[in-house]
PyMOL Python script that loads the backbone (N, CA, C, O; Angstrom):
from pymol import cmd

cmd.read_pdbstr("""\
ATOM      1  N   MET A   1     125.837 134.734 111.733  1.00  0.00           N
ATOM      2  CA  MET A   1     124.490 133.935 112.252  1.00  0.00           C
ATOM      3  C   MET A   1     124.226 133.245 110.813  1.00  0.00           C
ATOM      4  O   MET A   1     124.733 133.925 109.920  1.00  0.00           O
ATOM      5  N   ASN A   2     123.624 132.173 110.378  1.00  0.00           N
ATOM      6  CA  ASN A   2     123.196 131.557 109.042  1.00  0.00           C
ATOM      7  C   ASN A   2     121.548 131.507 109.321  1.00  0.00           C
ATOM      8  O   ASN A   2     120.868 130.974 110.197  1.00  0.00           O
ATOM      9  N   SER A   3     121.257 132.274 108.217  1.00  0.00           N
ATOM     10  CA  SER A   3     119.726 131.902 108.282  1.00  0.00           C
ATOM     11  C   SER A   3     118.806 131.670 107.182  1.00  0.00           C
ATOM     12  O   SER A   3     118.389 132.419 106.298  1.00  0.00           O
ATOM     13  N   LEU A   4     118.539 130.140 107.519  1.00  0.00           N
ATOM     14  CA  LEU A   4     118.164 129.102 106.408  1.00  0.00           C
ATOM     15  C   LEU A   4     116.776 129.387 106.279  1.00  0.00           C
ATOM     16  O   LEU A   4     116.006 129.578 107.220  1.00  0.00           O
ATOM     17  N   THR A   5     116.437 129.409 104.819  1.00  0.00           N
ATOM     18  CA  THR A   5     114.660 129.448 105.216  1.00  0.00           C
ATOM     19  C   THR A   5     114.340 128.139 105.138  1.00  0.00           C
ATOM     20  O   THR A   5     115.136 127.214 104.976  1.00  0.00           O
ATOM     21  N   LEU A   6     112.882 128.052 105.283  1.00  0.00           N
ATOM     22  CA  LEU A   6     112.292 126.679 105.479  1.00  0.00           C
ATOM     23  C   LEU A   6     112.527 125.629 104.453  1.00  0.00           C
ATOM     24  O   LEU A   6     112.671 124.420 104.632  1.00  0.00           O
ATOM     25  N   GLU A   7     112.543 126.485 103.059  1.00  0.00           N
ATOM     26  CA  GLU A   7     112.681 125.301 102.054  1.00  0.00           C
ATOM     27  C   GLU A   7     114.189 124.953 101.861  1.00  0.00           C
ATOM     28  O   GLU A   7     114.327 124.234 100.872  1.00  0.00           O
ATOM     29  N   ALA A   8     115.190 125.195 102.401  1.00  0.00           N
ATOM     30  CA  ALA A   8     116.328 125.364 102.554  1.00  0.00           C
ATOM     31  C   ALA A   8     116.701 124.453 103.786  1.00  0.00           C
ATOM     32  O   ALA A   8     117.809 123.944 103.955  1.00  0.00           O
ATOM     33  N   LEU A   9     115.885 124.355 104.414  1.00  0.00           N
ATOM     34  CA  LEU A   9     116.087 123.247 106.139  1.00  0.00           C
ATOM     35  C   LEU A   9     115.283 121.637 105.423  1.00  0.00           C
ATOM     36  O   LEU A   9     115.521 120.453 105.660  1.00  0.00           O
ATOM     37  N   ALA A  10     114.415 122.221 104.616  1.00  0.00           N
ATOM     38  CA  ALA A  10     113.485 121.099 103.905  1.00  0.00           C
ATOM     39  C   ALA A  10     114.084 120.227 102.694  1.00  0.00           C
ATOM     40  O   ALA A  10     113.704 119.116 102.324  1.00  0.00           O
ATOM     41  N   ALA A  11     114.919 120.868 102.273  1.00  0.00           N
ATOM     42  CA  ALA A  11     116.176 120.070 101.460  1.00  0.00           C
ATOM     43  C   ALA A  11     117.155 119.488 101.947  1.00  0.00           C
ATOM     44  O   ALA A  11     117.308 118.293 101.693  1.00  0.00           O
ATOM     45  N   GLN A  12     118.144 120.227 102.834  1.00  0.00           N
ATOM     46  CA  GLN A  12     118.624 119.361 103.854  1.00  0.00           C
ATOM     47  C   GLN A  12     118.067 118.391 104.351  1.00  0.00           C
ATOM     48  O   GLN A  12     118.819 117.418 104.293  1.00  0.00           O
ATOM     49  N   ALA A  13     117.189 118.180 104.780  1.00  0.00           N
ATOM     50  CA  ALA A  13     116.281 117.026 105.251  1.00  0.00           C
ATOM     51  C   ALA A  13     116.201 116.220 104.531  1.00  0.00           C
ATOM     52  O   ALA A  13     116.407 115.134 105.071  1.00  0.00           O
ATOM     53  N   LEU A  14     115.910 116.130 103.089  1.00  0.00           N
ATOM     54  CA  LEU A  14     115.495 115.545 102.425  1.00  0.00           C
ATOM     55  C   LEU A  14     116.836 114.733 101.676  1.00  0.00           C
ATOM     56  O   LEU A  14     116.933 113.585 101.243  1.00  0.00           O
ATOM     57  N   ALA A  15     117.727 115.772 101.726  1.00  0.00           N
ATOM     58  CA  ALA A  15     119.495 115.259 101.115  1.00  0.00           C
ATOM     59  C   ALA A  15     119.959 114.212 102.320  1.00  0.00           C
ATOM     60  O   ALA A  15     120.824 113.370 102.078  1.00  0.00           O
ATOM     61  N   LYS A  16     119.419 114.297 103.464  1.00  0.00           N
ATOM     62  CA  LYS A  16     120.178 113.527 104.480  1.00  0.00           C
ATOM     63  C   LYS A  16     119.429 112.041 104.337  1.00  0.00           C
ATOM     64  O   LYS A  16     120.060 110.985 104.288  1.00  0.00           O
ATOM     65  N   LEU A  17     117.893 112.146 104.276  1.00  0.00           N
ATOM     66  CA  LEU A  17     116.945 110.803 104.060  1.00  0.00           C
ATOM     67  C   LEU A  17     117.416 109.955 102.766  1.00  0.00           C
ATOM     68  O   LEU A  17     117.524 108.733 102.661  1.00  0.00           O
ATOM     69  N   ARG A  18     117.702 111.119 101.671  1.00  0.00           N
ATOM     70  CA  ARG A  18     118.390 110.607 100.429  1.00  0.00           C
ATOM     71  C   ARG A  18     119.603 109.593 100.514  1.00  0.00           C
ATOM     72  O   ARG A  18     119.640 108.487  99.976  1.00  0.00           O
ATOM     73  N   ALA A  19     120.535 110.146 101.250  1.00  0.00           N
ATOM     74  CA  ALA A  19     121.878 109.520 101.694  1.00  0.00           C
ATOM     75  C   ALA A  19     121.811 108.512 102.668  1.00  0.00           C
ATOM     76  O   ALA A  19     122.726 107.691 102.740  1.00  0.00           O
ATOM     77  N   SER A  20     120.899 108.470 103.388  1.00  0.00           N
ATOM     78  CA  SER A  20     120.256 106.955 104.643  1.00  0.00           C
ATOM     79  C   SER A  20     119.804 105.864 103.700  1.00  0.00           C
ATOM     80  O   SER A  20     120.135 104.679 103.727  1.00  0.00           O
ATOM     81  N   PHE A  21     118.841 106.587 102.712  1.00  0.00           N
ATOM     82  CA  PHE A  21     118.503 105.488 101.939  1.00  0.00           C
ATOM     83  C   PHE A  21     119.576 104.481 100.914  1.00  0.00           C
ATOM     84  O   PHE A  21     119.587 103.256 100.794  1.00  0.00           O
ATOM     85  N   ALA A  22     120.462 105.557 100.239  1.00  0.00           N
ATOM     86  CA  ALA A  22     121.346 105.185  99.574  1.00  0.00           C
ATOM     87  C   ALA A  22     122.481 104.384 100.034  1.00  0.00           C
ATOM     88  O   ALA A  22     123.110 103.720  99.210  1.00  0.00           O
ATOM     89  N   LEU A  23     122.868 104.385 101.528  1.00  0.00           N
ATOM     90  CA  LEU A  23     123.962 103.861 102.023  1.00  0.00           C
ATOM     91  C   LEU A  23     122.963 102.120 102.127  1.00  0.00           C
ATOM     92  O   LEU A  23     123.572 101.060 101.985  1.00  0.00           O
ATOM     93  N   GLU A  24     121.638 102.157 102.352  1.00  0.00           N
ATOM     94  CA  GLU A  24     121.455 100.455 102.206  1.00  0.00           C
ATOM     95  C   GLU A  24     121.001 100.396 100.753  1.00  0.00           C
ATOM     96  O   GLU A  24     120.067  99.595 100.708  1.00  0.00           O
ATOM     97  N   GLY A  25     121.196 100.777  99.830  1.00  0.00           N
ATOM     98  CA  GLY A  25     121.011 100.459  98.520  1.00  0.00           C
ATOM     99  C   GLY A  25     119.794 100.862  97.833  1.00  0.00           C
ATOM    100  O   GLY A  25     119.522 100.325  96.759  1.00  0.00           O
ATOM    101  N   HIS A  26     118.960 101.830  98.381  1.00  0.00           N
ATOM    102  CA  HIS A  26     118.016 102.156  98.008  1.00  0.00           C
ATOM    103  C   HIS A  26     117.643 103.851  97.158  1.00  0.00           C
ATOM    104  O   HIS A  26     118.049 104.894  97.670  1.00  0.00           O
ATOM    105  N   GLN A  27     117.068 103.844  96.224  1.00  0.00           N
ATOM    106  CA  GLN A  27     116.796 104.946  96.029  1.00  0.00           C
ATOM    107  C   GLN A  27     115.885 105.688  96.035  1.00  0.00           C
ATOM    108  O   GLN A  27     114.964 105.212  95.372  1.00  0.00           O
ATOM    109  N   LEU A  28     115.569 106.976  96.599  1.00  0.00           N
ATOM    110  CA  LEU A  28     114.286 107.551  96.920  1.00  0.00           C
ATOM    111  C   LEU A  28     114.163 108.937  95.967  1.00  0.00           C
ATOM    112  O   LEU A  28     115.056 109.741  95.703  1.00  0.00           O
ATOM    113  N   LEU A  29     112.883 108.943  95.581  1.00  0.00           N
ATOM    114  CA  LEU A  29     112.836 109.878  94.237  1.00  0.00           C
ATOM    115  C   LEU A  29     111.466 110.674  94.801  1.00  0.00           C
ATOM    116  O   LEU A  29     110.412 110.208  95.235  1.00  0.00           O
ATOM    117  N   VAL A  30     111.833 111.825  94.651  1.00  0.00           N
ATOM    118  CA  VAL A  30     110.477 112.870  94.945  1.00  0.00           C
ATOM    119  C   VAL A  30     109.981 112.861  93.418  1.00  0.00           C
ATOM    120  O   VAL A  30     110.801 112.892  92.500  1.00  0.00           O
ATOM    121  N   VAL A  31     108.220 112.806  93.133  1.00  0.00           N
ATOM    122  CA  VAL A  31     107.869 112.972  92.089  1.00  0.00           C
ATOM    123  C   VAL A  31     106.774 114.169  92.200  1.00  0.00           C
ATOM    124  O   VAL A  31     105.817 114.232  92.972  1.00  0.00           O
ATOM    125  N   ARG A  32     107.144 115.004  91.311  1.00  0.00           N
ATOM    126  CA  ARG A  32     105.550 116.133  91.506  1.00  0.00           C
ATOM    127  C   ARG A  32     104.695 116.169  90.498  1.00  0.00           C
ATOM    128  O   ARG A  32     105.339 116.541  89.517  1.00  0.00           O
ATOM    129  N   LYS A  33     103.677 115.998  90.233  1.00  0.00           N
ATOM    130  CA  LYS A  33     102.920 115.973  89.230  1.00  0.00           C
ATOM    131  C   LYS A  33     102.353 117.400  89.179  1.00  0.00           C
ATOM    132  O   LYS A  33     102.305 118.156  90.149  1.00  0.00           O
ATOM    133  N   TYR A  34     101.886 117.715  87.805  1.00  0.00           N
ATOM    134  CA  TYR A  34     101.592 118.971  87.264  1.00  0.00           C
ATOM    135  C   TYR A  34     100.495 119.633  87.928  1.00  0.00           C
ATOM    136  O   TYR A  34      99.955 120.681  87.573  1.00  0.00           O
ATOM    137  N   TYR A  35     100.210 118.887  88.966  1.00  0.00           N
ATOM    138  CA  TYR A  35      98.966 119.702  89.590  1.00  0.00           C
ATOM    139  C   TYR A  35      99.225 120.072  91.041  1.00  0.00           C
ATOM    140  O   TYR A  35      98.363 120.582  91.756  1.00  0.00           O
ATOM    141  N   GLY A  36     100.400 119.801  91.415  1.00  0.00           N
ATOM    142  CA  GLY A  36     101.040 120.387  92.775  1.00  0.00           C
ATOM    143  C   GLY A  36     100.769 119.163  93.903  1.00  0.00           C
ATOM    144  O   GLY A  36     100.942 119.242  95.119  1.00  0.00           O
ATOM    145  N   VAL A  37     100.257 117.924  93.069  1.00  0.00           N
ATOM    146  CA  VAL A  37     100.700 116.594  94.331  1.00  0.00           C
ATOM    147  C   VAL A  37     102.242 116.155  94.182  1.00  0.00           C
ATOM    148  O   VAL A  37     102.834 115.996  93.114  1.00  0.00           O
ATOM    149  N   ARG A  38     102.553 116.058  94.952  1.00  0.00           N
ATOM    150  CA  ARG A  38     103.800 115.076  95.154  1.00  0.00           C
ATOM    151  C   ARG A  38     104.006 114.003  96.050  1.00  0.00           C
ATOM    152  O   ARG A  38     103.588 114.192  97.192  1.00  0.00           O
ATOM    153  N   TYR A  39     104.456 113.112  95.848  1.00  0.00           N
ATOM    154  CA  TYR A  39     104.844 111.580  96.106  1.00  0.00           C
ATOM    155  C   TYR A  39     105.939 111.043  96.265  1.00  0.00           C
ATOM    156  O   TYR A  39     106.609 111.313  95.268  1.00  0.00           O
ATOM    157  N   TYR A  40     106.662 110.263  97.147  1.00  0.00           N
ATOM    158  CA  TYR A  40     108.033 109.384  97.306  1.00  0.00           C
ATOM    159  C   TYR A  40     107.728 108.032  96.798  1.00  0.00           C
ATOM    160  O   TYR A  40     106.654 107.433  96.861  1.00  0.00           O
ATOM    161  N   GLU A  41     108.842 107.650  96.287  1.00  0.00           N
ATOM    162  CA  GLU A  41     109.230 106.605  95.605  1.00  0.00           C
ATOM    163  C   GLU A  41     110.503 105.995  96.454  1.00  0.00           C
ATOM    164  O   GLU A  41     111.290 106.712  97.072  1.00  0.00           O
ATOM    165  N   VAL A  42     110.571 104.718  96.394  1.00  0.00           N
ATOM    166  CA  VAL A  42     111.866 104.412  97.196  1.00  0.00           C
ATOM    167  C   VAL A  42     111.944 102.989  96.366  1.00  0.00           C
ATOM    168  O   VAL A  42     110.993 102.215  96.253  1.00  0.00           O
ATOM    169  N   ARG A  43     113.120 102.811  95.864  1.00  0.00           N
ATOM    170  CA  ARG A  43     113.799 101.711  94.844  1.00  0.00           C
ATOM    171  C   ARG A  43     114.586 100.860  95.323  1.00  0.00           C
ATOM    172  O   ARG A  43     115.238 101.059  96.348  1.00  0.00           O
ATOM    173  N   ARG A  44     114.626  99.721  94.587  1.00  0.00           N
ATOM    174  CA  ARG A  44     115.623  98.763  95.009  1.00  0.00           C
ATOM    175  C   ARG A  44     115.746  97.446  93.952  1.00  0.00           C
ATOM    176  O   ARG A  44     114.845  96.635  94.169  1.00  0.00           O
ATOM    177  N   TRP A  45     116.271  97.218  93.321  1.00  0.00           N
ATOM    178  CA  TRP A  45     116.553  96.031  92.755  1.00  0.00           C
ATOM    179  C   TRP A  45     115.099  96.133  91.673  1.00  0.00           C
ATOM    180  O   TRP A  45     114.547  95.076  91.367  1.00  0.00           O
ATOM    181  N   GLY A  46     114.632  97.273  91.219  1.00  0.00           N
ATOM    182  CA  GLY A  46     113.432  96.924  90.088  1.00  0.00           C
ATOM    183  C   GLY A  46     112.218  96.951  90.945  1.00  0.00           C
ATOM    184  O   GLY A  46     111.204  97.018  90.251  1.00  0.00           O
ATOM    185  N   GLN A  47     112.036  96.928  91.932  1.00  0.00           N
ATOM    186  CA  GLN A  47     110.571  96.900  92.688  1.00  0.00           C
ATOM    187  C   GLN A  47     111.022  98.417  93.611  1.00  0.00           C
ATOM    188  O   GLN A  47     112.105  98.773  94.074  1.00  0.00           O
ATOM    189  N   ALA A  48     109.667  99.067  93.616  1.00  0.00           N
ATOM    190  CA  ALA A  48     109.364 100.530  93.836  1.00  0.00           C
ATOM    191  C   ALA A  48     108.186 100.214  95.235  1.00  0.00           C
ATOM    192  O   ALA A  48     107.373  99.317  95.459  1.00  0.00           O
ATOM    193  N   ARG A  49     108.635 101.531  96.009  1.00  0.00           N
ATOM    194  CA  ARG A  49     107.535 101.588  97.136  1.00  0.00           C
ATOM    195  C   ARG A  49     107.062 102.826  97.013  1.00  0.00           C
ATOM    196  O   ARG A  49     107.940 103.635  96.713  1.00  0.00           O
ATOM    197  N   THR A  50     105.788 103.353  97.160  1.00  0.00           N
ATOM    198  CA  THR A  50     105.255 104.726  96.729  1.00  0.00           C
ATOM    199  C   THR A  50     104.523 105.104  98.169  1.00  0.00           C
ATOM    200  O   THR A  50     103.671 104.367  98.665  1.00  0.00           O
ATOM    201  N   PHE A  51     104.871 106.090  98.651  1.00  0.00           N
ATOM    202  CA  PHE A  51     104.331 106.782  99.624  1.00  0.00           C
ATOM    203  C   PHE A  51     103.688 108.390  99.139  1.00  0.00           C
ATOM    204  O   PHE A  51     104.077 109.126  98.232  1.00  0.00           O
ATOM    205  N   THR A  52     102.819 108.536  99.909  1.00  0.00           N
ATOM    206  CA  THR A  52     102.109 110.243  99.753  1.00  0.00           C
ATOM    207  C   THR A  52     102.607 110.902 100.870  1.00  0.00           C
ATOM    208  O   THR A  52     102.878 112.073 100.600  1.00  0.00           O
ATOM    209  N   ALA A  53     102.846 110.569 102.110  1.00  0.00           N
ATOM    210  CA  ALA A  53     103.489 111.279 102.806  1.00  0.00           C
ATOM    211  C   ALA A  53     105.250 110.928 103.667  1.00  0.00           C
ATOM    212  O   ALA A  53     105.678 109.854 104.090  1.00  0.00           O
ATOM    213  N   LEU A  54     105.833 112.134 103.666  1.00  0.00           N
ATOM    214  CA  LEU A  54     107.282 111.986 103.897  1.00  0.00           C
ATOM    215  C   LEU A  54     107.311 110.833 105.671  1.00  0.00           C
ATOM    216  O   LEU A  54     108.158 110.035 106.073  1.00  0.00           O
ATOM    217  N   ARG A  55     106.400 111.146 106.093  1.00  0.00           N
ATOM    218  CA  ARG A  55     106.428 110.515 107.732  1.00  0.00           C
ATOM    219  C   ARG A  55     106.476 109.067 107.320  1.00  0.00           C
ATOM    220  O   ARG A  55     107.207 108.328 107.979  1.00  0.00           O
ATOM    221  N   ASP A  56     105.875 108.628 106.437  1.00  0.00           N
ATOM    222  CA  ASP A  56     105.314 107.326 105.810  1.00  0.00           C
ATOM    223  C   ASP A  56     106.884 106.879 105.473  1.00  0.00           C
ATOM    224  O   ASP A  56     107.238 105.761 105.849  1.00  0.00           O
ATOM    225  N   VAL A  57     107.759 107.669 104.825  1.00  0.00           N
ATOM    226  CA  VAL A  57     108.762 107.303 104.017  1.00  0.00           C
ATOM    227  C   VAL A  57     110.118 107.198 105.437  1.00  0.00           C
ATOM    228  O   VAL A  57     111.106 106.464 105.475  1.00  0.00           O
ATOM    229  N   HIS A  58     109.739 108.024 106.249  1.00  0.00           N
ATOM    230  CA  HIS A  58     110.657 107.623 107.632  1.00  0.00           C
ATOM    231  C   HIS A  58     109.963 106.481 108.500  1.00  0.00           C
ATOM    232  O   HIS A  58     110.673 105.940 109.348  1.00  0.00           O
ATOM    233  N   ALA A  59     109.278 106.265 108.431  1.00  0.00           N
ATOM    234  CA  ALA A  59     108.928 104.945 108.674  1.00  0.00           C
ATOM    235  C   ALA A  59     109.319 103.990 107.903  1.00  0.00           C
ATOM    236  O   ALA A  59     109.708 103.028 108.565  1.00  0.00           O
ATOM    237  N   PHE A  60     109.382 103.845 106.818  1.00  0.00           N
ATOM    238  CA  PHE A  60     109.480 102.841 105.978  1.00  0.00           C
ATOM    239  C   PHE A  60     111.311 102.514 106.181  1.00  0.00           C
ATOM    240  O   PHE A  60     111.825 101.397 106.123  1.00  0.00           O
ATOM    241  N   ARG A  61     111.846 103.478 106.360  1.00  0.00           N
ATOM    242  CA  ARG A  61     113.595 103.964 106.495  1.00  0.00           C
ATOM    243  C   ARG A  61     113.562 102.970 107.885  1.00  0.00           C
ATOM    244  O   ARG A  61     114.318 101.999 107.857  1.00  0.00           O
ATOM    245  N   THR A  62     112.952 103.117 108.760  1.00  0.00           N
ATOM    246  CA  THR A  62     112.936 103.027 110.055  1.00  0.00           C
ATOM    247  C   THR A  62     112.925 100.878 110.144  1.00  0.00           C
ATOM    248  O   THR A  62     113.514 100.082 110.875  1.00  0.00           O
ATOM    249  N   GLN A  63     112.142 100.746 109.227  1.00  0.00           N
ATOM    250  CA  GLN A  63     111.387  99.449 108.916  1.00  0.00           C
ATOM    251  C   GLN A  63     112.715  98.692 108.512  1.00  0.00           C
ATOM    252  O   GLN A  63     113.246  97.826 109.208  1.00  0.00           O
ATOM    253  N   ILE A  64     113.128  99.094 107.415  1.00  0.00           N
ATOM    254  CA  ILE A  64     114.019  98.173 106.768  1.00  0.00           C
ATOM    255  C   ILE A  64     115.392  98.236 107.571  1.00  0.00           C
ATOM    256  O   ILE A  64     116.307  97.476 107.256  1.00  0.00           O
ATOM    257  N   GLY A  65     115.494  98.916 108.346  1.00  0.00           N
ATOM    258  CA  GLY A  65     117.099  98.922 109.128  1.00  0.00           C
ATOM    259  C   GLY A  65     117.800  99.839 109.860  1.00  0.00           C
ATOM    260  O   GLY A  65     118.722  99.636 110.650  1.00  0.00           O
ATOM    261  N   GLY A  66     117.050 101.330 109.381  1.00  0.00           N
ATOM    262  CA  GLY A  66     118.129 102.397 109.426  1.00  0.00           C
ATOM    263  C   GLY A  66     117.404 103.236 110.296  1.00  0.00           C
ATOM    264  O   GLY A  66     116.197 103.115 110.501  1.00  0.00           O
ATOM    265  N   ALA A  67     118.298 104.277 110.922  1.00  0.00           N
ATOM    266  CA  ALA A  67     117.728 105.450 111.776  1.00  0.00           C
ATOM    267  C   ALA A  67     117.503 106.375 110.421  1.00  0.00           C
ATOM    268  O   ALA A  67     117.818 106.420 109.232  1.00  0.00           O
ATOM    269  N   THR A  68     116.821 107.005 111.321  1.00  0.00           N
ATOM    270  CA  THR A  68     116.177 108.496 110.227  1.00  0.00           C
ATOM    271  C   THR A  68     116.959 109.620 110.968  1.00  0.00           C
ATOM    272  O   THR A  68     116.852 110.791 110.603  1.00  0.00           O
TER     273      THR A  68
END
""", "prot")
cmd.dss("prot")
cmd.show_as("cartoon", "prot")
cmd.util.cbc("prot")
cmd.orient("prot")
């Protein structure tokens, strides 16, 4: 039986989300600040959208025409 940790599952989910953005020509970055805050940035053609919550990244993915 394969027992994945919560961190491993989260990493897999993030990798899938990155791949789905890449299929649409976008780049998903996870930026971590030194004091523990993390935010997500979606880039394409020199423009970027910044999100503080992963659910907002999923919503943006749906908005641009992709499934999450």
